[in-house]
N, C-alpha and C positions, 0 to 999 in steps of 0.2 A: 685500262684498269686491270691490275693484277688479280687473278682469280685466287681466293682463299686457298691455302694449302689443305689438301685432303690426305687420309690415311696412306694413299698409295704413293703420295710424293711429300710426305711430311718431312720437315727439316730434321736433320740430325741434332742430337744432343750436343751440348758443349763438349769438345774433345776431351777435356779433363775429366768428365764423367762417364766416359765410355770405357777407358782402360785403366786398370790398377796397376801401379808401378811394381807391385809384387807379383802380378800375374794371378792373384786370387780375387775373384769377383767379390767374395764375402767381405774383403777388406774395405770395400767402398761403403760399407754399412758402418757408419761412424756412431760412437757412443761417447757421451759425456755425462758420467754419473754426478749427482750433486750440482747440476748446473744452476738449479734454483733451490733455495733453502726451503726445508720442510714447512717452516712457519709461513713463508710466502706462498707456498703451494696451497696451504689451508686457507689463507686469506682469499685467494682466487676461488676456491670451492665455495667458501662462505659467501662470496659475492654473486653466487649464481641463484637465481629464483627458481626452487624446484618445481613451481607450478607454471612456469613458462618454458616447456620444451616442446619439441616437435620431432616426429619420427623421420628418419632419413630414408630417401628413395634410391633405388638403383636405376642407372640409365637404361632406357629403352627407346631405340629410334621410332618405334611405332607409337609411343606416347610422349609428347612434349611435356618436360618437367620430370619425366621418369615415372616409376611406379614403385608402390610399396611391396616389397617381397621379403618377408621376414626370414625365409629359409636362406637368403643370401646375406641379408643385412638386417640386423635387429640392434638398432642403436638410435639414441635421440641427440639433438643438438640443443644446448641450453642457451637462453638469452644472456649475452655477455655485456650488455649496455652499461652496467655498472662497473665493470672491470676492463672494458675494452682498451682504454688508454694504457693500463698496466700491462695487458697482454701485448699490445702493439710495442711498448717499450722494451719488454724483455726479448721479443723476437729480433728486434733491431739490434739488441745487444748480442744475441746468438749469432746474427750474421757477421757482425764485425769481429767478435772474439773467437768464434769456433767455425762457423760454416765457410766463410771466404778463405780463411788461412788454410783450413783443412783440405778443401777441394780445389783451390787454386783458381777459383772464379769469382768474378764480380756479380754480385746480385742486383738485378734491375728493379724487380718488385716483388712484393710478398702479398700472396692473396690474402683476403680478410679471412683471419683464422676462425676455426669453429672449436668449441668446446663440447667434446662428445661425452655422453653419458651412457655407460654400459651397465644396465640392471642386471639382476641374475637372469641368465638365459640369453644375455646380449652377446652378440658375436658379428664377425664380418668374414664371409668366405674369401679364400685366397683370390687376389685381384690385382691388376696393375693400375697405376695412377694415370697412365696414358697408353694410347695405342691398344685399343681393345682388340684389335686384329693380332696382337702380339708380335710385332715386327721388331726384332732387337735393334736398339739404337735410334729408333724412330719415335715420333710423338704425334698425337692427334690433338694436343692441348698445349698451351704455352707453359708447360712445367718441366722444370729441370731438376730440382731438388724438392724431395719430400721431407717434411719435418714433423716430428712427434714429440711432445713435452708431456710426460706423465706426472700426474699430480698426487697420486696416492697409491698405496698398497693394501688398503683395508678390504681385500677381497680375494677370492680363490678363483683360479683360472685366469682367463683373459691375457694369456701369453701372446706376445707378438711373434708370429711364425712366417719364416721365408722357406716354404716347403722344398723348393727346388734347390735351395742353397744348404739346406739342412742346418738352419740357424734359427734359434729360439732365444727371444729376449724377454726376461721377465720384468714387467713394469715395477718401478720404484719411484718414490717422490723425488721430483726434480731431475730425473733421468731424461736428457736430451738425446734423441736419435735422428739421424739424417741419412738419406741414401738417395741415389739417381731415380728419377721419376719415369722408369721405362719397364718394359715387361720382363727384362731379366731379373727384376727385383719384385716378382710376385709375392704378395704378402696378404696376411689376414690376421684377424683377431679371434683366438679360441674363445669358445663359450666361458663367460663368467658363471661360476657355479655357486657362488656365494658373495653377497655384498654388492657394492657399486664401484665401478671402475670410471675414473675421470681422466681425460687427456685432451690436450689442445693439439690440433692438427693444422697444418697449413702446407702451401705449395709455393715455390720460389722460381722465377725465370731468371736465367743467367744472362747477363749482357753479352751480346755477340751472337746469340742464337736468332734465327729468323722468326719473326713474330707472325703467326698464322691467323689471329682472330683479335678483334678489339679486347683490350685489357679487361679482365674481370674486376669486380671490386677489390681494390688493392691499396697499397701504401708503399712509400719508399723506404729503403732500408736505412 
């Protein structure tokens, strides 16, 4: 039996996600304004039950299931059961219309998305989406592409920040953002200072990369 991959010998990302043809790493942060119409964004927000949310945890190898640490991450996930089919459909459209053509990869699966709610004071400190040891081009989870779809802008603060690349992205309704899921793309959400920020997030595995663990809850593109 083959041993599961560990951080010390994690598989490389898909080659198309490692190097930018222009030589600028920030060019691999792809943006598509207006991917989703504002009315559709509002319908998704309206489909969320504000009384059914739970706080996100941060990973901690000493505590299975992670731990609550609002100094690092202060955000909630919303119950998406009423809009799950719509969210899945629009992410499948994003894969075929934007992500696969833009990155030149074929997506094998899409992790079950989360609809994040950042209330006033909500934030997420800069972090990678894989390889907590911060080994460039390596992964400790079967994630190749990170995807964010913003649903509103009726808030202040909440900017998406890539501190090492000096890139800041201001959320807007329907803005789709995608980037490689490795430590070169350390990113975070600055604190929301007024209002509530809504965003859908997911991660995708590219076909052709070595699978290091059983698939998470996911669906086909």
